C-alpha positions, 0 to 999 in steps of 0.5 A: 687874710690868707697871708695872716693864716700863712704867717700864723701857721709858719710861726706855729710850725716853728714853735712846735718843732723847736719845742718838740725837738727839745722834748726829744722828738724825731722826724719820720725820716729819723732826724733828731737834733743833738741836744747840748744840755739834755732833753726836756721832760715833756712838752710843757717843760720844753716851753718853760725851758725855752721861755726861761720862765718856770711859770710859763703857761702856753695858754697865756704866753707865747714864745718869740718865734716871730723873731728868726734871730730868737729862734736861731739863738735858742736852737744854737744854745740848746742843740749841738747841731740843728736844722734851724740854720736856714732861718739866718739866710731868710731872716730879713724876709721873715721879718718883713712877712711879720710886718705885712701880717701886722699891717693886715691885722692892725691899724696903728701908725707903727704898723702902717709905717713898718708896712710902708718900709717893707713895701719900699724894700720890695718894690723900690718905687721912684722917690721911695713913694707908694701910691695913696692907699697902697695896701698889703694885698697890693704888695702880696699880689705884685710880682716879685723882682727882687730879694727872693732869688732869681728862680722866683723871679723867673717863675713870675711868682707874686709875693704871696706865692714867694712867701708860701714857697719860702716857708715850704723850703724852710719847713722841709729843712727844719723837719727833714 
């Protein structure tokens, strides 16, 4: 459940930073992405512009921030220069995080299949087989030995800790 909260908080952060930058926000350090097409009139207007839906209602709708390519393409379109570039290098890891989160939240065969592919991606078990009953908790508590970088491996972080670290690094790049 903690991982669900971590991923949900990350997605909320992405959404809020993208929306606020489009509405003209500046970080405490003075950073502000250069706009290409002008500033949104308000937060509500920024949601409508980003969603390409003039009827967008944030209470009933959502932006596709779980898709790093969507966030990056929106940032590329609306900003001359922006701080969302790090998403590109972490896109696969971020997609896998969503699959782990979805497996925690849902019992569907699609979520199970996606999770199995994700676990195999990280663990590369013999014959691409996981033990029966292998869970998202098992994966999240297993030590990282690939895909997160050598520094994470040397620190002997587990997958949960590695994701928390990755989100922190990306957040500091997006909102310097």
